[in-house]
C-alpha positions in Angstrom: -6.9 27.5 -0.7 -3.7 29.0 -2.2 -3.7 26.3 -4.9 -7.3 26.5 -6.0 -6.9 29.4 -8.4 -4.1 27.5 -10.1 -6.0 24.3 -10.5 -9.0 26.3 -11.7 -6.9 28.0 -14.4 -5.6 24.6 -15.6 -9.2 23.2 -15.5 -10.5 26.1 -17.6 -7.7 25.8 -20.1 -8.2 22.1 -20.5 -12.0 22.0 -20.0 -11.7 19.7 -17.1 -14.6 19.5 -14.7 -13.8 20.2 -11.0 -15.7 18.9 -8.0 -14.6 19.7 -4.4 -14.9 17.5 -1.4 -14.0 18.8 2.0 -11.5 16.6 3.8 -13.7 15.7 6.7 -16.8 15.1 4.6 -15.5 11.8 3.1 -13.0 10.3 5.5 -13.1 7.0 3.6 -11.9 8.7 0.5 -9.2 10.9 2.1 -7.9 7.9 4.2 -7.0 6.2 0.9 -4.7 9.1 0.1 -2.8 10.0 3.3 0.4 12.0 3.2 3.0 10.5 5.6 0.1 8.9 7.6 -1.9 12.2 7.9 -4.9 13.8 6.3 -3.0 16.5 4.5 -4.8 19.2 2.6 -4.9 20.1 -0.2 -5.1 16.9 -2.0 -6.3 16.9 -5.6 -7.6 13.7 -7.1 -8.1 13.4 -10.8 -10.8 11.0 -11.8 -11.7 9.4 -15.2 -15.2 9.3 -16.6 -16.2 6.3 -14.4 -14.9 7.9 -11.2 -11.6 6.0 -10.9 -8.6 7.9 -9.6 -6.1 8.3 -12.5 -3.8 10.9 -10.9 -3.3 12.9 -7.7 -1.5 16.0 -6.6 -0.8 17.4 -3.2 -0.3 18.6 -0.6 2.6 20.7 -2.0 4.9 21.1 -4.9 8.3 19.6 -4.1 10.0 23.0 -4.0 7.5 24.3 -1.5 7.7 21.1 0.5 11.5 21.7 0.7 10.8 25.1 2.2 8.5 23.6 4.8 11.0 20.8 5.6 13.8 23.3 6.1 11.7 25.6 8.3 10.5 22.6 10.4 14.1 21.6 11.0 14.7 25.0 12.6 11.9 24.5 15.2 12.7 23.6 18.8 11.8 20.1 20.1 8.1 19.5 20.6 8.5 19.4 24.3 10.1 22.9 24.3 7.8 25.5 25.9 8.3 27.8 22.9 7.5 25.1 20.3 3.8 26.0 19.6 4.6 29.7 19.3 7.6 29.1 17.0 5.6 26.7 14.9 2.8 29.2 14.5 5.3 31.9 13.5 6.9 29.5 11.0 3.5 28.7 9.3 2.6 32.4 9.2 5.9 33.3 7.6 5.6 30.4 5.0 2.1 31.3 4.2 3.1 34.9 3.5 5.9 33.7 1.2 3.5 31.4 -0.6 1.1 34.2 -1.2 3.5 37.0 -2.1 6.3 35.2 -4.0 5.2 34.5 -7.6 7.8 31.7 -7.9 5.8 29.7 -5.3 2.7 29.7 -7.6 4.9 28.8 -10.6 6.2 25.8 -8.7 2.6 24.7 -8.0 1.5 25.3 -11.6 4.4 23.3 -13.1 4.0 20.5 -10.6 0.2 20.2 -11.2 0.7 20.5 -15.0 3.2 17.7 -15.0 0.8 15.4 -13.0 -2.0 16.2 -15.5 0.3 15.6 -18.6 1.5 12.3 -17.1 -2.1 11.3 -16.4 -3.3 12.1 -19.9 -0.3 10.4 -21.6 
């Protein structure tokens, strides 16, 4: 949900039409665009006039993914009794950063913009 205002601004500026599909509504579609074998969200698919996928973005800008990767590396092993609690704390902390730090939104904007520019070239 954090990325939706960014893609909406890009769509408004470029007059692109947006349609949303919830991940679990069309599993055949999402299963064609897995991230590391999982149904990651968000995943933005850009379609041409006949409905063919011409670009995709998601689930994170590379800089934000680096923050997630680094935070995951600090977690205890999955069989550690504190793993679930620490993982929840990690995601809460990251979400707070993604919401409050304007740089995180800039990373998303630039990454999405580059995908769209490449798609339209």
